Every structure is written in structure tokens, then in C-alpha cells.
C-alpha positions as CSV (number, residue, x, y, z in Angstrom):
1,M,-0.2,0.1,0.0
2,F,1.1,3.2,-1.0
3,L,-0.3,6.9,-0.4
4,S,2.0,10.0,-1.3
5,V,2.9,12.5,1.4
6,F,1.4,14.6,-1.1
7,E,-1.9,12.7,-1.6
8,M,-2.1,13.1,2.7
9,F,-1.0,17.1,2.3
10,K,-2.9,18.9,-0.7
11,V,-2.7,22.2,-1.1
12,G,-6.7,23.7,-1.5
13,I,-8.9,26.1,-0.7
14,G,-11.6,26.0,2.4
15,P,-14.1,25.4,4.2
16,S,-14.0,21.7,3.2
17,S,-11.9,19.2,1.7
18,S,-14.7,16.8,1.1
19,H,-17.4,18.9,0.4
20,T,-15.7,22.0,-1.0
21,M,-12.1,20.3,-2.7
22,G,-13.7,17.2,-3.3
23,P,-17.0,18.6,-5.7
24,M,-14.5,20.8,-7.5
25,V,-12.1,18.2,-8.3
26,A,-15.0,15.9,-9.4
27,A,-16.1,18.5,-11.9
28,A,-13.0,19.0,-13.3
29,K,-12.9,14.9,-13.8
30,F,-16.2,15.0,-15.4
31,L,-14.9,17.9,-17.7
32,D,-12.1,15.4,-18.7
33,A,-14.7,12.9,-19.1
34,M,-16.5,15.2,-21.8
35,R,-13.5,16.5,-23.6
36,A,-13.1,12.8,-24.0
37,S,-16.3,11.8,-25.2
38,P,-17.6,11.7,-28.8
39,F,-20.5,13.6,-28.1
40,E,-21.6,17.1,-28.6
41,F,-22.7,18.6,-25.7
42,H,-25.0,21.6,-25.1
43,G,-25.6,21.7,-21.2
44,L,-24.8,20.3,-17.8
45,R,-26.7,19.4,-14.9
46,G,-26.2,17.8,-11.1
47,S,-27.2,16.9,-7.8
48,L,-25.8,16.5,-4.3
49,H,-26.8,13.7,-1.7
50,G,-26.3,12.7,1.9
51,S,-24.0,15.1,3.5
52,L,-23.0,17.1,0.4
53,A,-26.7,18.2,0.4
54,F,-27.6,18.7,4.0
55,T,-24.5,20.5,5.1
56,G,-23.8,21.6,1.5
57,V,-24.8,25.4,1.3
58,G,-22.6,25.9,4.7
59,H,-19.8,23.9,3.4
60,A,-19.7,25.7,0.0
61,T,-20.6,22.6,-1.8
62,D,-22.5,24.4,-4.7
63,R,-20.0,27.2,-5.3
64,A,-17.4,24.8,-5.4
65,T,-19.3,22.4,-8.1
66,V,-20.3,25.3,-9.9
67,L,-16.5,26.6,-10.2
68,G,-15.3,23.2,-10.9
69,L,-17.7,22.9,-14.0
70,A,-16.3,26.4,-15.0
71,G,-12.7,25.0,-14.9
72,F,-11.2,25.7,-11.4
73,L,-9.1,23.2,-9.4
74,P,-8.5,23.7,-5.9
75,D,-4.6,23.9,-5.8
76,T,-4.4,26.5,-8.4
77,Y,-7.7,28.2,-6.9
78,D,-7.7,32.4,-7.7
79,H,-10.5,33.9,-5.8
80,E,-10.9,37.3,-7.6
81,K,-10.9,35.1,-11.0
82,A,-13.3,32.8,-9.3
83,E,-15.8,35.9,-8.0
84,A,-15.6,37.3,-12.0
85,V,-16.9,33.9,-13.4
86,L,-19.7,33.2,-10.8
87,T,-20.8,36.7,-11.6
88,Q,-20.7,35.9,-15.3
89,I,-22.3,32.1,-14.7
90,R,-25.2,33.9,-12.7
91,E,-25.6,36.6,-15.9
92,T,-25.5,34.3,-18.7
93,H,-26.4,31.0,-17.3
94,T,-23.3,29.5,-19.1
95,V,-20.2,28.2,-18.2
96,R,-17.1,28.3,-20.8
97,P,-14.7,25.4,-19.7
98,E,-11.3,25.1,-21.7
99,G,-11.4,22.3,-24.4
100,L,-15.6,22.1,-24.5
101,P,-17.8,24.7,-26.0
102,E,-20.1,26.9,-24.1
103,L,-22.3,24.9,-22.2
104,Q,-26.0,25.9,-20.9
105,F,-25.8,25.6,-16.8
106,N,-27.8,28.0,-14.6
107,P,-26.9,26.9,-11.0
108,K,-30.5,27.6,-9.5
109,D,-32.0,25.4,-11.4
110,D,-29.6,22.8,-12.7
111,L,-27.7,21.8,-9.6
112,V,-30.2,20.0,-7.1
113,F,-29.8,19.6,-3.5
114,D,-31.4,16.1,-2.9
115,F,-32.5,15.3,1.0
116,G,-33.6,12.0,0.3
117,P,-31.7,8.9,1.0
118,N,-27.9,8.8,0.5
119,L,-26.2,7.2,-2.7
120,P,-25.3,3.2,-2.1
121,G,-21.3,4.1,-2.3
122,H,-20.8,7.0,0.7
123,A,-22.3,9.5,2.2
124,N,-20.8,12.3,0.1
125,G,-22.0,11.6,-3.5
126,M,-23.3,13.9,-6.1
127,I,-24.3,12.9,-9.9
128,L,-23.2,14.9,-12.7
129,M,-24.7,14.9,-16.3
130,A,-24.2,16.6,-19.8
131,T,-27.2,17.2,-22.3
132,D,-27.7,17.5,-25.3
133,K,-29.6,20.3,-27.5
134,Q,-32.9,18.6,-26.5
135,G,-31.9,18.3,-22.7
136,D,-31.5,14.7,-22.9
137,V,-28.4,13.3,-20.7
138,I,-26.2,11.7,-23.0
139,L,-22.9,11.7,-20.4
140,Q,-23.9,10.7,-16.5
141,E,-21.2,9.9,-14.0
142,T,-21.9,9.5,-10.0
143,Y,-19.0,10.6,-7.9
144,Y,-17.7,10.3,-4.1
145,S,-15.8,12.7,-2.0
146,I,-14.5,10.4,0.3
147,G,-12.4,12.5,2.5
148,G,-8.9,14.8,2.1
149,G,-10.0,16.3,-1.3
150,F,-10.0,12.3,-2.5
151,V,-12.7,11.6,-5.2
152,M,-13.6,8.3,-6.6
153,T,-16.2,7.5,-9.4
154,E,-18.9,4.4,-8.8
155,A,-16.8,2.1,-10.6
156,E,-13.5,2.9,-8.9
157,L,-15.4,2.9,-5.5
158,A,-16.6,-0.8,-6.4
159,A,-13.6,-1.8,-7.7
160,G,-11.8,-0.9,-4.0
161,R,-11.3,2.2,-2.8
162,N,-7.6,1.6,-1.9
163,T,-6.1,0.1,-4.9
164,D,-2.6,1.2,-5.8
165,E,-1.8,0.4,-9.4
166,G,2.0,2.0,-9.5
167,A,5.0,0.7,-9.3
168,P,6.1,-1.5,-6.3
169,V,7.7,0.5,-3.4
170,P,10.6,-0.6,-1.4
171,Y,8.2,-0.6,2.3
172,P,5.0,-1.4,1.2
173,F,3.4,-1.8,5.0
174,K,-0.3,-1.2,5.2
175,S,-0.7,-1.8,8.9
176,A,1.0,-0.4,12.0
177,A,2.1,-4.2,13.0
178,E,4.1,-4.2,9.2
179,M,5.5,-1.2,9.5
180,L,7.4,-1.7,12.9
181,D,8.4,-4.7,11.7
182,M,9.7,-3.5,8.5
183,A,11.4,-0.7,10.5
184,E,12.8,-3.4,13.2
185,T,14.3,-5.5,10.2
186,S,15.6,-2.7,8.0
187,G,16.9,-0.8,10.6
188,K,15.7,2.5,9.3
189,S,13.0,4.9,10.9
190,I,9.3,5.3,9.8
191,A,10.4,8.5,8.0
192,E,13.1,7.3,6.2
193,M,10.9,4.1,4.9
194,K,8.3,6.6,3.8
195,K,11.1,8.7,2.3
196,A,12.4,5.9,0.2
197,N,8.8,5.1,-0.8
198,E,8.5,8.8,-2.0
199,H,11.6,8.5,-3.7
200,S,11.0,5.2,-5.8
201,R,7.9,7.1,-7.2
202,G,8.8,10.6,-7.8
203,G,12.5,11.2,-7.1
204,P,14.5,13.1,-4.4
205,E,13.9,16.4,-5.6
206,N,10.2,16.3,-6.2
207,L,9.9,15.4,-2.6
208,R,12.1,18.2,-1.0
209,S,10.8,21.0,-3.2
210,G,7.4,19.5,-2.5
211,V,7.5,19.2,1.3
212,A,8.8,22.5,1.5
213,R,6.0,24.0,-0.7
214,I,3.4,22.4,1.8
215,W,4.9,23.5,4.9
216,Q,5.2,27.1,3.6
217,V,1.6,27.1,2.6
218,M,0.7,25.8,6.3
219,N,3.1,28.2,8.1
220,D,1.2,31.3,5.9
221,C,-1.8,30.2,6.7
222,I,-0.8,30.1,10.0
223,D,0.5,33.7,9.7
224,R,-2.5,35.2,8.0
225,G,-4.7,33.5,10.7
226,L,-2.7,35.6,13.4
227,E,-2.8,38.7,11.1
228,N,-6.4,38.8,10.3
229,D,-9.6,39.5,12.7
230,G,-13.2,40.0,12.0
231,T,-16.2,38.0,11.7
232,L,-16.3,34.8,9.6
233,P,-18.9,34.3,7.1
234,G,-21.9,32.2,7.1
235,G,-24.5,33.8,9.5
236,L,-23.4,32.5,12.7
237,N,-21.4,35.9,13.6
238,V,-18.2,33.9,15.1
239,R,-15.5,36.1,15.5
240,R,-11.7,35.4,15.0
241,R,-10.0,35.3,17.8
242,A,-6.8,33.8,17.0
243,K,-5.2,37.4,16.6
244,G,-6.4,38.8,19.9
245,I,-5.0,35.5,21.5
246,H,-2.0,35.9,20.0
247,D,-1.5,39.3,20.4
248,A,-2.2,38.7,24.2
249,L,0.3,36.0,24.6
250,L,3.3,38.2,22.8
251,A,2.1,41.0,25.1
252,E,2.7,38.5,27.8
253,R,6.1,37.3,27.4
254,G,8.7,38.2,29.5
255,T,6.3,38.8,32.4
256,N,6.9,37.1,35.8
257,L,4.7,34.3,37.2
258,N,3.3,33.1,33.6
259,A,1.5,29.9,34.6
260,P,3.1,26.7,32.7
261,H,-0.1,25.7,31.0
262,K,0.3,28.9,28.7
263,I,2.3,26.8,26.4
264,N,-1.7,25.0,25.6
265,D,-2.6,28.7,24.5
266,W,-0.1,28.9,22.1
267,I,-0.9,25.3,20.7
268,S,-4.5,26.4,20.3
269,V,-3.9,29.6,18.6
270,Y,-1.6,28.2,15.9
271,A,-4.4,25.7,14.7
272,M,-7.3,28.1,15.5
273,A,-5.6,30.6,13.2
274,V,-5.6,28.0,10.5
275,N,-9.2,26.8,10.7
276,E,-10.3,30.5,11.2
277,E,-8.6,31.1,7.6
278,N,-10.4,27.6,6.4
279,A,-13.7,28.6,7.6
280,A,-13.4,32.2,5.7
281,G,-12.6,30.1,2.4
282,G,-8.7,30.8,2.6
283,Q,-5.7,28.7,1.3
284,V,-5.0,25.7,3.6
285,V,-3.4,22.1,3.5
286,T,-5.9,19.4,4.1
287,A,-4.0,17.2,6.9
288,P,-5.5,15.0,6.1
289,T,-8.8,17.1,5.5
290,N,-9.6,20.7,6.0
291,G,-12.0,20.2,9.1
292,A,-8.7,19.1,10.8
293,A,-6.1,21.5,9.0
294,G,-4.8,23.1,11.9
295,V,-3.8,20.0,14.2
296,V,-0.6,19.4,12.0
297,P,0.7,22.7,11.3
298,A,0.4,23.9,15.0
299,V,2.2,21.1,16.1
300,I,5.2,21.6,13.7
301,R,4.8,25.4,14.9
302,Y,5.0,24.5,18.4
303,Y,8.2,22.4,18.0
304,L,10.0,25.1,15.8
305,D,8.9,27.8,18.1
306,H,9.0,26.2,21.2
307,V,11.0,23.1,21.5
308,P,14.8,23.8,22.9
309,G,17.3,22.7,19.8
310,A,14.3,22.8,17.0
311,T,15.3,22.9,13.4
312,E,13.6,23.3,10.1
313,A,15.1,20.7,8.5
314,K,13.4,18.0,10.7
315,V,9.9,19.5,9.1
316,E,10.4,16.9,6.3
317,E,10.7,14.0,8.6
318,F,7.7,15.2,10.7
319,M,5.7,15.2,7.9
320,L,6.9,11.9,6.3
321,T,6.0,10.0,9.6
322,A,2.7,11.7,9.9
323,A,1.6,10.9,6.3
324,A,2.5,7.1,7.0
325,I,0.2,7.1,10.1
326,G,-2.3,8.9,8.2
327,G,-2.1,6.6,5.2
328,L,-2.7,3.5,7.4
329,V,-5.8,5.5,9.0
330,K,-7.2,6.0,6.1
331,F,-6.3,2.5,4.2
332,N,-7.9,0.6,7.3
333,A,-10.7,2.9,8.4
334,S,-11.4,6.5,7.3
335,I,-10.5,10.3,7.2
336,S,-14.2,11.2,6.4
337,G,-16.4,13.0,8.7
338,A,-19.3,11.9,6.6
339,E,-18.3,8.5,7.0
340,A,-17.0,8.0,10.6
341,G,-17.5,11.5,12.5
342,C,-14.5,13.9,13.6
343,Q,-13.0,10.9,15.2
344,A,-11.6,10.3,11.6
345,E,-10.8,14.2,11.0
346,V,-9.2,15.6,14.1
347,G,-8.8,12.1,15.5
348,S,-6.5,11.0,13.0
349,A,-5.0,14.3,12.6
350,S,-4.0,14.4,16.5
351,A,-2.6,10.9,15.7
352,M,-0.7,12.0,12.7
353,A,0.7,15.2,14.7
354,A,1.8,13.0,17.6
355,A,3.7,10.5,15.3
356,G,5.3,13.3,13.7
357,L,6.3,15.3,17.0
358,A,7.7,11.6,18.5
359,A,10.0,11.3,15.6
360,V,11.6,14.9,15.4
361,M,12.1,14.4,19.1
362,G,13.9,11.3,18.6
363,G,11.5,8.5,19.0
364,T,11.9,5.2,18.3
365,P,9.4,3.6,15.7
366,M,7.9,1.7,18.6
367,Q,7.4,5.1,20.6
368,I,5.9,6.7,17.5
369,E,3.5,4.4,16.7
370,N,2.8,4.3,20.6
371,A,2.2,8.4,20.5
372,A,-0.2,7.6,17.2
373,E,-2.4,5.3,19.4
374,I,-2.8,7.4,22.2
375,A,-4.0,10.8,20.4
376,L,-6.2,8.7,18.3
377,E,-7.6,6.5,21.2
378,H,-9.0,9.6,22.9
379,H,-10.6,11.0,20.1
380,L,-12.8,7.6,19.7
381,G,-16.4,8.4,19.4
382,M,-16.2,11.7,18.5
383,T,-19.1,13.3,16.2
384,C,-18.8,15.6,13.2
385,D,-21.9,18.1,14.4
386,P,-20.9,21.5,12.6
387,V,-24.0,24.3,13.5
388,K,-25.4,25.3,10.6
389,G,-23.1,23.1,8.4
390,L,-20.1,25.7,8.8
391,V,-16.6,24.4,9.5
392,Q,-16.6,26.9,12.7
393,V,-18.3,25.6,15.8
394,P,-17.0,23.4,17.1
395,C,-14.7,22.6,14.7
396,I,-11.9,25.8,15.3
397,E,-11.7,25.2,18.8
398,R,-11.5,21.4,18.1
399,N,-8.5,21.5,16.4
400,G,-6.7,23.4,19.3
401,L,-7.5,20.8,21.5
402,G,-6.7,18.1,18.9
403,A,-3.3,19.5,18.7
404,I,-2.9,19.7,22.8
405,K,-3.6,16.2,22.5
406,A,-1.1,15.4,19.8
407,V,1.7,17.4,21.9
408,S,0.7,15.3,25.3
409,A,0.3,11.8,23.4
410,A,4.1,12.4,22.2
411,S,5.2,13.4,25.3
412,L,4.0,10.2,27.0
413,A,4.7,8.1,24.7
414,M,8.9,9.4,25.1
415,R,8.4,8.9,28.7
416,G,8.2,5.0,28.1
417,D,10.0,2.5,25.9
418,G,7.2,2.1,23.0
419,T,5.7,-0.9,24.9
420,H,2.0,-0.1,25.2
421,L,-1.4,-2.6,25.7
422,V,-3.4,-1.0,22.9
423,P,-2.1,-1.3,19.4
424,L,-2.4,1.3,16.8
425,D,-4.0,-1.3,14.4
426,A,-6.7,-2.3,17.1
427,C,-7.3,1.3,17.8
428,I,-7.9,2.1,14.1
429,E,-9.9,-0.9,14.0
430,T,-11.7,0.6,16.7
431,M,-12.5,3.7,15.2
432,R,-13.7,2.5,11.9
433,Q,-16.4,-0.1,13.9
434,T,-17.4,3.0,15.9
435,G,-18.1,4.7,12.7
436,L,-20.1,2.4,11.4
437,D,-21.8,2.0,14.7
438,M,-22.4,5.5,15.1
439,S,-25.8,7.3,14.1
440,E,-25.8,9.1,10.9
441,K,-27.0,12.1,12.4
442,Y,-23.9,12.9,13.7
443,K,-21.9,12.5,10.8
444,E,-21.5,16.3,9.0
445,T,-25.2,16.1,8.5
446,S,-26.3,19.0,10.9
447,L,-29.2,16.7,12.1
448,G,-27.7,15.9,15.5
449,G,-25.4,17.4,18.5
450,L,-24.3,20.7,19.0
451,A,-26.2,21.6,15.5
452,V,-29.3,21.0,16.9
453,N,-28.9,22.1,20.5
454,V,-27.3,25.6,19.5
455,P,-29.1,28.4,17.7
456,N,-28.3,28.6,14.2
457,C,-28.6,32.7,14.2
């Protein structure tokens, strides 16, 4: 099993990897299918199902789908250009994707929110259709946004979501047990094995430059979040807090009688800065999702800014280790809130961050695996219940607490020798089973939990 670090960490836009980035990617895939088709197309239609319908407005799913059908992609998204294109689409009821003729498309009528039963493959389903001059559908595809910006067609999902058709990699571990066995046999760290796998597919320079870009985008996102204030969009009137907290922390530096627990505020504010930017539709990195995008960068920033002897040269080791753990969770369970609740998003992110921090602190493979297990174990059962379908409450603070748990988990693991009772594999399987048992109303539908017990305005 191989999942690249660049699949786990993808540059995109907020507020949701599954509900914003995924539909945009699906639309791009559909345009490619149209370009490869011999048919002559005249118009477009679509429908959103399951969680994409129930929380689609709050997650900007409709906007993302429309822009995707106009040719936009998450990693090259230009906000000003997007606004101009949206205005044009509203006025002309057409889209003009590159390589295709002008197509009739009125989002108000041609993109339907279907609040009926989920499509059979996944809670995040959408159907895209292309029509002829008579309005008859001549090309149709069903897509599933399975979390973290990953998108699969109905056929791909049925064939097996975790298939990898690339060339063999040196260390193809698909469980934590296999990972530890390979580490012991090879004498390599988890990051070294992951690096060897990445090199076998993309080469050293691709890895070096790619990781550097990912961290730059993450760090820039933290900085923007610490500088911007105001009210987040969506109607809940949630005020940004990261800037105010950060300003207060800076003012308190060097003063006497600072409580040791204040470090938790630093960890939290880095994560909250990212998720406030995500909620505002800014550029973020999935880690492994947008809803959990603040945890990993917050822990890296905590390491660099607050841990003696920290060096940016170890960021690659952190990310490789984190990606290895994230890949195991995705392969054996889920990173989708709509599939398994927030345990699959913030829980996975916390496990990834704990593993990465333990690695750069000199942890053994067993200690790293232990750190990931501790962090994930204490997110088990966490629901995904966003108020008004917005990635704001409880999501922003939840990232702060996930980052704090990651640091605590790494610290606890480093106090031992890696020996522990519950293996990471057992914890991941428990999360999968818990997700299956969890009521659908707690899986990113805003039909349960805080979403129905907190006023939406």
C-alpha cells in the first residue's frame, strides 16, 4: 500500500476538503470525461446527495461544484477570478470550460440538493450530467468525495477504494504491525522508509521541493490567521479569536509568574489561526482534511517556536512520519467526517501530529506508533456536528484541543519505551467500527449534536 505524502497533504481552499475541494475535483474529472467523449454537448446538470446536500450550503459545495464545472481546481484557485466567473455564470447561465463549447448551466435550476436517502457508495455523493440540445442526458457519472479531497467514481469505489496501481515501493506496509516489523528488519525509521517509498515514485527533488512548498503554505496560513480579525462568513457571527489571543500572548512574554499551562494557548492559537482561515475560504493544506487542517501545522509550529534545539530541517521527517500514520488510518478506516464522524478527521490529524512530533524528538518506531495510538484513542467516538453546516463551531476550537492532545500523546510516549497495551492497528479498527455504529445524524449532516442544540443565528 502506498499513499503519497502529497495525497495526504494537498494545497486547497476552505472550508472543507470533502465538501468543497472534493466536488470541485469531481467536476474537473467530469469535464475531462466530456473532453474524451465523442458526443456534442449543450448543457450541464447535477445533484448533491447525503451530507453534500445536508451541509452543502454551509460548506460552499454548490459554489465549488459550479466553479469546478467552469474549470477551476483547488490547488490553483484564484479568488478574484472565481468571483468574476461566478458573476458571469449568474448573468449568462452558461459555463465556458477550456476545451469544450459554451454549455448551458443555470446553478439555481440545474444543481439540485437532494435530501433523500444517501447514494449507496458513500455519504458524500454527487451525480453530474451532460445533455444534448434537446436536454436529454447523454453522459452521466456518479462521484463520491471520500474525505481529504479524494474523489472516486462509482466504478472506482466498487473496484476497491484502496487499490494502488503504481510501481512497487520498497516498504509497502499497510498496517502498523507491518510498519514496525519493516522498521526493525531494515533498521530504518518510519520517515526513512516513507522517504524511500516517495523517492521510488517521484524522486528526491520532487519530495524535497514538494514538502517545502506544503510547509510554506501551512506556515503562511498560520501567519495570516494570526494577523486577520473580524467576523467569519456564514451567518453565525463567529468572531475570529486567533489574532486577539496571539497579541495577548506576545504582550505577556517575558513577564513574571506565567503559568506553565500557557503553552497550551500557544498550541491552540496556531491551530485556530489555520481553521479560521479555512472557515473564511482561504488557502489551506488538507492534513488530512480541511476540517482538521490546523492540528499538524500547529504542532510543527509549536515544535519550531518552543522546543529547544528544534530545526526546520526536521520538518520533512515530521511530515513523512505523519503521512505514514495518516495513510494507515485512511487505508484501514476513514478520514471522512461524513463516514465516521470527527474521530476520523481531528482524531486522525492528532494521531499524525503526535507521531510526527515523537519522530523529530528522537522517538523510536515503537514510541512513534504509541504516540499515534494515544492521540487517536482519546478521540474515539467524537461526532461531526457542525452548527449550521459551517466548519466553525465546534471545529475551530476542536483543532486546538486536537493539537494539545497530540503534544501530550507524544510526550507520554517518549516517557516510555514504546511498549503498550493497545496497538495502533486495534485503535484504528475500533474507530472504523465506531464509525459504522454511529448514527448518521452525527456524521456531518447537522441533524444532531451541537448542531440542533445551539441556535443557528
